[in-house]
C-alpha positions, -999 to +999 in steps of 0.1 A: -523+904-465-492+888-485-476+897-457-494+881-431-496+848-449-459+836-456-455+846-416-485+827-405-486+793-431-447+779-414-461+784-386-493+764-398-471+734-406-449+728-379-485+726-361-497+698-386-465+679-382-462+679-342-498+669-339-490+635-364-460+630-344-479+626-309-504+609-330-478+579-340-463+581-309-495+576-289-502+545-314-464+529-311-466+490-283-438+505-257-402+476-268-402+443-252-376+434-228-352+407-228-329+393-201-294+379-212-274+359-189-235+373-196-213+337-201-183+348-192-156+362-218-142+340-253-118+313-257-095+289-273-093+256-262-075+219-272-075+187-262-046+171-240-048+130-238-028+114-216-002+096-242+031+078-242+057+100-255+094+088-268+114+123-254+136+129-290+168+153-276+182+174-311+215+192-318+234+199-344+266+194-356+295+197-382+303+161-400+342+146-391+363+121-403+370+093-372+404+089-385+428+110-405+465+111-410+494+133-423+514+109-451+549+107-443+572+083-464+595+056-444+620+060-475+638+087-496+637+083-531+624+096-560+586+090-572+587+062-608+542+063-596+513+069-585+470+060-589+456+081-603+433+094-574+458+103-557+449+135-560+427+161-539+389+146-536+400+111-548+394+080-536+408+045-526+403+012-507+420+001-475+453-017-490+457+003-521+487+010-535+495+052-529+521+059-548+564+039-550+595+050-549+623+042-570+637+007-552+668+003-572+687+019-549+670-006-518+671-038-537+713-035-541+711-031-506+691-065-502+717-079-524+743-070-504+724-083-478+719-115-484+749-118-497+764-115-461+734-140-450+752-165-469+790-156-458+771-157-421+763-188-426+800-202-444+810-191-413+786-205-387+791-241-408+827-232-408+829-229-373+810-262-364+829-285-387+861-267-367+847-277-330+841-314-345+868-319-358+884-301-325+860-319-299+873-355-323+914-349-322+909-341-284+890-378-275+917-395-293+945-380-274+934-368-243+900-392-232+901-393-195+909-352-197+877-326-200+882-302-226+875-264-222+856-242-245+884-224-259+898-264-269+865-273-283+860-232-300+833-229-291+840-187-282+842-192-322+808-208-331+789-184-310+807-159-322+797-168-360+762-174-344+762-137-336+775-131-368+748-156-390+722-138-364+730-097-376+733-103-409+701-123-411+684-088-387+703-063-412+691-084-445+651-079-423+660-044-421+673-043-461+633-062-477+618-038-451+631-004-460+629-017-503+592-025-492+584+009-475+586+021-512+553+011-522+527+033-498+497+013-492+462+029-474+459+021-437+421+026-445+394+031-469+391+068-475+398+098-491+426+129-504+422+156-485+459+179-499+483+155-519+517+171-531+533+142-550+540+137-585+561+112-604+601+119-607+594+142-572+622+132-547+608+126-517+624+128-479+618+101-453+595+117-427+582+143-449+545+147-447+532+148-483+492+144-476+465+141-459+437+115-456+410+106-443+384+076-430+355+067-444+350+032-428+325+057-400+319+097-398+311+116-362+289+143-354+300+161-323+270+167-304+270+201-280+238+189-254+229+207-223+239+189-191+203+179-179+195+163-215+219+133-206+189+118-185+172+112-213+186+083-233+211+060-228+246+071-230+278+043-238+295+028-209+326+050-206+343+022-186+343-013-182+326-018-154+322-056-132+287-074-138+281-076-097+289-044-088+281-029-053+282+007-045+265+020-082+245-005-087+216+015-081+233+043-107+254+029-132+248-007-151+244-024-176+211-017-196+216-035-228+189-018-243+174+020-247+147+029-224+141+025-188+123+041-163+160+053-143+170+089-142+199+079-168+212+050-181+246+031-189+242+007-217+269-014-235+260+008-267+245+041-269+210+053-284+203+053-316+197+085-334+190+102-367+212+122-388+196+149-412+208+168-436+207+184-472+224+174-493+224+184-539+196+203-525+170+180-508+169+170-476+183+129-464+185+108-434+211+085-422+212+068-386+240+065-362+244+060-328+257+077-298+297+061-294+314+084-265+310+122-247+341+141-249+363+142-222+350+168-198+318+191-195+324+223-213+326+243-177+310+279-191+282+264-214+275+239-194+269+215-222+287+177-229+296+172-264+285+139-276+303+119-305+279+103-328+290+076-345+279+069-385+287+038-401+298+035-436+288+067-444+298+062-483+277+030-483+243+037-492+255+058-529+240+021-551+211+024-534+205+063-539+217+077-504+246+100-507+273+105-490+277+119-456+304+143-466+327+158-444+327+189-427+287+190-442+262+204-409+235+181-402+206+184-372+211+149-349+181+134-330+190+111-306+163+093-291+151+088-261+135+072-235+097+068-236+071+081-209+038+070-199+009+085-191+021+125-198+001+154-219+015+173-251+008+209-245+014+244-265+040+263-248+016+288-245-006+270-221+019+269-191+009+298-173+034+317-149+039+293-117+040+260-137-005+268-140-028+257-166-064+268-173-087+238-184-126+244-191-151+213-185-183+207-201-194+230-173-182+259-191-158+263-156-127+274-160-100+258-132-065+266-125-047+231-123-004+227-113+016+212-136+040+194-133+068+199-160+088+167-178+103+180-207+102+218-220+107+220-264+109+250-283+069+252-290+056+222-266+060+216-230+054+175-221+038+176-186+016+157-160-017+175-153-041+157-129-074+165-149-106+151-158-107+135-193-133+157-205-117+190-196-096+205-217-064+234-219-072+268-227-053+283-249-063+319-254-045+353-230-067+361-201-066+392-180-076+390-140-083+349-136-093+332-112-106+301-104-144+289-112-153+317-134-175+313-165-160+309-204-169+305-236-156+283-263-143+300-295-156+270-319-197+280-302-196+254-274-206+268-247-213+255-214-218+219-209-215+219-246-179+200-254 
């Protein structure tokens, strides 16, 4: 009996459970069907309004002096004095005395030349008196005959004049050599190297120091050839006011800007130089003054020369000097471009096209005229309604007129 009960009880439990399930299933209402429309893939879009943008041509370069010389004494001698700042890194002003060579030998030569001049003047005065006496005697003895130059002692007079001129020239030379015992700075600058000390004997023509100017500084900036069309170049040659053949291409703009393909002016475009000094970024103002002699045939780069006036002039105002050898970044001010749109580079599609989306959420494929490509942006002309946005998302299988949804939650007609 117990054995039968153990077999029947599980079967009875399963039957009761199945009956309860059927009862509950019969009481359940069927789920309601909800139809959902597909609004397209989710995209991110940005506004690209019409703008007036000034093109900036960027480059990099190293600061160099506009003038650098090897200092060479023109006379020999022993150095008897030198300026305390005449050493590597020292500064000097234009016309400042750098060092002096012992002048005593040259002073003696000047004295000797002065004596020779005095003697030559005496001989000239004597020759003049003798010529006057000879003419007077001839007039008294031979009044009716014309005297010869030899009788009037004119050759002797010319020889005395020539001797005086030679003596004066030697005196001027001696004074010039004496003056060259004092070596002055040809410009305001700094000492790069110096090998001069008091007591040292210098030979004429011996290079003893390297000096460079701090009146101006230059930065050589290589830029691509195609970038020359974006800013004003300085005139490489003098162009007549009424030029005929090249009137449409080479002209005197005298101001930055303009709508032509390229422009020359009496002055080149302005530039902003930035660099790090003492751990901080600083800026200086410069100007494009010329291009170097030729275009690099391999890289197709043009080497622009940007000049900075008084690179040490702002120290009193807390502006650090633009030091020679500093690596700097240069931004050259270009012309203004009207009616252009600024796009992220990721928005530009293959074949110079963009995808736009309007208020209705419909994607449109539009052609683009690229004006200038930058590192992260593109300047371009796009014919599109003002309410449309530029899609920056990456999609596959894009077709003109497909439906999309905006990532900011605006779908369809909600822009």
